[in-house]
C-alpha positions as CSV (number, residue, x, y, z in Angstrom):
1,M,102.8,95.6,120.3
2,G,104.9,95.0,123.4
3,K,108.1,93.0,123.5
4,F,107.5,89.3,122.9
5,S,109.5,88.5,126.0
6,T,106.4,89.6,128.0
7,L,104.0,87.9,125.6
8,L,105.3,84.4,125.9
9,R,104.6,84.1,129.6
10,A,101.8,81.6,130.5
11,T,98.8,83.6,131.8
12,G,96.3,80.9,132.8
13,L,93.5,82.9,131.3
14,A,92.8,80.9,128.2
15,V,91.7,77.4,127.2
16,T,93.2,76.5,123.8
17,V,91.8,73.8,121.6
18,A,93.9,71.9,119.1
19,M,92.3,71.6,115.7
20,P,93.1,69.4,112.8
21,A,95.0,71.4,110.1
22,A,92.3,70.8,107.5
23,A,89.6,72.3,109.7
24,Q,91.4,75.5,110.5
25,D,90.0,78.7,109.0
26,A,89.6,82.3,110.2
27,T,86.8,81.4,112.5
28,T,88.8,78.7,114.3
29,V,88.7,79.6,118.0
30,M,92.2,79.5,119.5
31,A,91.4,80.7,123.0
32,T,88.6,81.9,125.1
33,V,89.0,84.6,127.8
34,N,86.1,84.9,130.2
35,G,83.7,83.9,127.4
36,T,85.2,86.0,124.7
37,D,86.6,84.0,121.7
38,I,89.9,84.7,120.1
39,T,90.0,83.3,116.6
40,L,92.7,82.5,114.1
41,G,91.4,85.4,112.1
42,H,92.0,87.8,115.0
43,M,95.6,86.5,115.1
44,I,96.2,86.9,111.4
45,A,94.8,90.4,111.5
46,L,97.1,91.4,114.3
47,Q,100.1,89.8,112.5
48,E,99.4,91.9,109.4
49,R,99.9,95.1,111.4
50,L,103.1,94.1,113.2
51,P,106.4,95.9,112.5
52,E,108.5,94.1,110.1
53,Q,111.1,92.9,112.7
54,Y,108.4,90.9,114.4
55,K,107.3,89.2,111.2
56,Q,110.8,87.9,110.8
57,L,110.4,85.6,113.9
58,E,109.9,81.9,113.5
59,D,106.3,80.9,112.9
60,A,105.9,79.1,116.2
61,V,107.3,82.0,118.2
62,L,105.2,84.5,116.3
63,F,102.1,82.4,116.7
64,D,102.5,82.0,120.5
65,G,103.5,85.6,121.0
66,I,100.4,86.9,119.1
67,L,98.1,84.6,120.9
68,E,99.4,85.7,124.3
69,Q,99.2,89.3,123.3
70,L,95.5,88.9,122.4
71,I,94.8,87.0,125.6
72,Q,96.4,89.8,127.6
73,Q,94.6,92.5,125.7
74,T,91.3,90.8,126.0
75,A,91.6,90.3,129.8
76,L,92.7,93.9,130.3
77,S,90.0,95.4,128.0
78,Q,87.3,93.3,129.7
79,E,88.4,94.8,133.0
80,M,88.3,98.3,131.6
81,E,84.9,97.8,130.1
82,K,83.5,97.4,133.6
83,D,83.9,101.1,134.3
84,L,84.5,103.2,131.2
85,S,84.7,106.9,131.9
86,G,83.1,109.4,129.5
87,A,86.6,110.5,128.3
88,I,87.6,106.9,127.5
89,E,84.3,106.2,125.7
90,L,84.7,109.3,123.6
91,S,88.3,108.4,122.8
92,K,87.2,104.9,121.9
93,E,84.6,106.3,119.4
94,N,87.3,108.6,117.9
95,E,89.7,105.7,117.5
96,I,87.2,103.5,115.7
97,R,86.3,106.4,113.4
98,A,90.0,107.1,112.6
99,F,90.7,103.4,112.1
100,L,87.9,102.9,109.7
101,A,88.7,106.1,107.8
102,G,92.3,105.1,107.6
103,E,91.4,101.6,106.3
104,L,89.3,103.1,103.5
105,L,92.1,105.5,102.5
106,A,94.6,102.7,102.5
107,K,92.3,100.6,100.3
108,I,92.1,103.5,97.8
109,G,95.7,104.3,98.1
110,T,96.9,100.8,97.3
111,A,94.4,100.0,94.6
112,D,95.8,99.2,91.1
113,V,96.2,102.3,89.0
114,D,94.7,102.4,85.5
115,E,97.5,102.1,83.0
116,A,95.6,104.4,80.6
117,A,95.6,107.1,83.3
118,V,99.3,106.7,83.8
119,E,100.0,107.0,80.1
120,E,97.7,110.0,79.8
121,V,99.6,111.9,82.5
122,Y,102.9,110.9,81.0
123,K,101.8,112.1,77.6
124,E,100.5,115.4,78.9
125,R,103.6,116.1,81.0
126,F,106.4,114.8,78.8
127,A,105.3,113.9,75.3
128,E,102.9,116.8,74.5
129,G,103.7,119.4,77.2
130,E,106.0,122.4,76.9
131,P,109.6,120.9,76.7
132,D,111.8,121.7,79.7
133,M,115.1,123.5,79.0
134,E,118.5,122.9,80.6
135,F,121.2,125.4,80.8
136,N,125.0,125.4,81.1
137,A,126.2,128.5,82.8
138,S,129.2,130.0,84.7
139,H,129.2,132.9,87.1
140,I,131.5,135.2,89.1
141,L,130.2,136.1,92.6
142,V,131.3,139.4,94.2
143,E,130.1,141.5,97.1
144,T,129.1,144.8,95.4
145,E,127.4,145.9,92.2
146,D,130.3,148.1,91.4
147,E,132.7,145.1,91.4
148,A,130.3,143.3,89.1
149,K,130.2,146.2,86.7
150,E,134.0,146.4,86.7
151,L,134.1,142.6,85.8
152,I,131.7,143.2,82.9
153,T,133.9,145.9,81.5
154,M,137.0,143.7,81.8
155,L,135.1,140.9,79.9
156,A,134.1,143.4,77.2
157,D,137.8,144.3,76.8
158,G,138.7,140.7,76.2
159,A,139.4,139.2,79.6
160,D,138.8,135.4,80.0
161,F,135.7,134.6,82.0
162,A,137.1,131.5,83.6
163,E,140.4,133.2,84.7
164,L,138.4,136.1,86.1
165,A,136.3,133.7,88.1
166,K,139.3,132.0,89.5
167,E,140.8,135.3,90.5
168,K,137.8,137.3,91.6
169,S,134.8,135.0,92.5
170,T,134.0,134.6,96.2
171,G,131.7,131.6,95.5
172,P,132.6,127.9,95.7
173,S,132.7,127.5,91.9
174,G,135.4,130.1,91.6
175,P,138.4,127.7,91.6
176,G,136.6,125.8,88.8
177,G,136.4,128.9,86.6
178,G,132.8,129.7,87.8
179,S,131.3,126.7,86.0
180,L,127.9,125.5,87.3
181,G,127.5,122.8,84.8
182,W,124.1,121.8,83.5
183,F,120.9,122.6,85.5
184,G,117.2,122.8,84.9
185,K,114.5,125.2,86.2
186,G,114.1,125.2,89.9
187,A,117.8,124.4,90.6
188,M,118.9,128.0,91.2
189,V,117.5,130.9,93.3
190,P,114.7,132.7,91.3
191,A,116.6,135.9,90.4
192,F,119.5,133.9,89.1
193,E,117.3,131.5,87.2
194,Q,115.3,134.3,85.6
195,A,118.4,136.0,84.4
196,V,119.8,132.8,82.8
197,V,116.4,132.0,81.1
198,A,116.3,135.5,79.6
199,M,119.8,135.3,78.2
200,E,121.1,134.0,74.9
201,D,123.8,131.4,74.6
202,D,127.4,132.7,74.8
203,T,126.4,136.0,76.3
204,V,127.2,137.7,79.7
205,S,124.5,139.2,81.9
206,E,124.3,142.6,83.6
207,P,124.9,142.4,87.4
208,V,122.3,140.1,89.1
209,Q,121.7,140.4,92.8
210,T,120.7,137.5,95.0
211,Q,121.0,136.8,98.7
212,F,124.5,135.6,98.1
213,G,125.8,138.8,96.5
214,W,126.2,140.1,93.0
215,H,126.6,137.7,90.0
216,V,128.0,138.2,86.6
217,I,126.6,135.2,84.6
218,K,127.7,133.7,81.4
219,R,125.2,131.4,79.7
220,N,127.4,128.9,77.8
221,E,124.8,126.6,76.2
222,S,121.2,125.5,76.4
223,R,119.3,122.4,75.3
224,V,115.9,120.8,75.4
225,K,115.8,118.4,78.3
226,E,115.3,114.9,77.2
227,A,112.0,113.4,78.3
228,P,112.4,110.5,80.7
229,A,111.2,107.0,79.8
230,L,107.7,106.1,81.1
231,D,109.1,103.4,83.3
232,D,111.5,105.9,84.9
233,V,108.7,108.1,86.1
234,R,105.9,105.4,86.5
235,D,106.2,105.2,90.3
236,E,106.0,109.0,90.6
237,I,102.9,109.2,88.4
238,E,101.2,106.3,90.2
239,R,101.8,108.0,93.6
240,E,100.3,111.2,92.2
241,L,97.2,109.4,90.8
242,R,96.7,107.5,94.1
243,A,97.0,110.7,96.1
244,K,94.4,112.3,93.7
245,A,92.1,109.3,94.1
246,I,92.3,109.7,97.9
247,D,91.6,113.4,97.7
248,D,88.7,112.9,95.2
249,E,87.1,110.3,97.4
250,I,87.4,112.4,100.6
251,T,85.7,115.3,98.7
252,R,83.0,113.0,97.2
253,L,82.0,111.4,100.4
254,T,82.1,114.6,102.4
255,D,80.1,116.5,99.8
256,T,77.5,113.8,99.5
257,A,77.1,113.2,103.2
258,T,74.1,114.6,105.0
259,V,75.8,117.0,107.4
260,S,73.9,119.2,109.9
261,R,75.9,121.6,111.9
262,T,74.3,122.6,115.1
263,E,73.6,126.3,115.5
264,V,75.0,126.8,118.9
265,E,77.6,129.2,120.2
266,V,80.6,127.6,121.8
267,D,83.7,129.4,123.0
268,P,86.5,128.0,120.9
269,A,88.6,127.9,124.1
270,A,86.4,125.0,125.2
271,I,88.4,122.7,122.9
272,R,91.2,122.8,125.6
273,D,88.9,122.3,128.6
274,V,89.6,118.6,129.5
275,G,87.5,119.1,132.7
276,L,84.3,119.0,130.6
277,L,84.9,115.3,129.9
278,S,84.4,114.4,133.6
279,K,81.1,116.3,133.9
């Protein structure tokens, strides 16, 4: 929608009719442009699609602005309808298709989600599924495998891991004794994570290579990650269920539609030939 400063101008194109408040409904005609009625319903429908900043306007300003917008659009579209090119007609059909499809998907995507379905997903993912683990680990990052092996020897001889990390590690955790704190799966690069998962608590790894260099890892502790409360993950689960409902409906309607693909050979490059629209 354009700026309201342009919408509030008098156009002289419409004849408005004042109606008693009790008689107003969606079919109430608010203006007529060259024989085409603009109803209160048209205005409400447009208001629903406005950006939020326009909805903050005073009712009277918003009302007048929307009415003038529809008057202008009606007059302009009437003029364009007199001589629609093939390209515009095709684009119009595409826009109607896209609008209606979008409305259906929005309807599905905003529908209430069955509480039983939410609870079932929660139960499968958190209550009955394989529990997630969290790990507390430290590491020393160096440039070469030989440096990493030397560190492992020093640790076996009784060196303190945290002190070695402060002295030798090139990573940002070095000054903190190499501590990485608690983390779950997916937080670290794959090779590092795989090494940590395979270790026992209070053990030191063999040299592990990642894109950052060579790591000597100490797995300090591990624990079962506490399952979140249902209310903490409800929004996430509902989004997933709505997305699945949309995908399922697209698949259902597409699969059950009667579709006939024309057996004709067309050069794929024709998709870029805008000149065909003017023929």
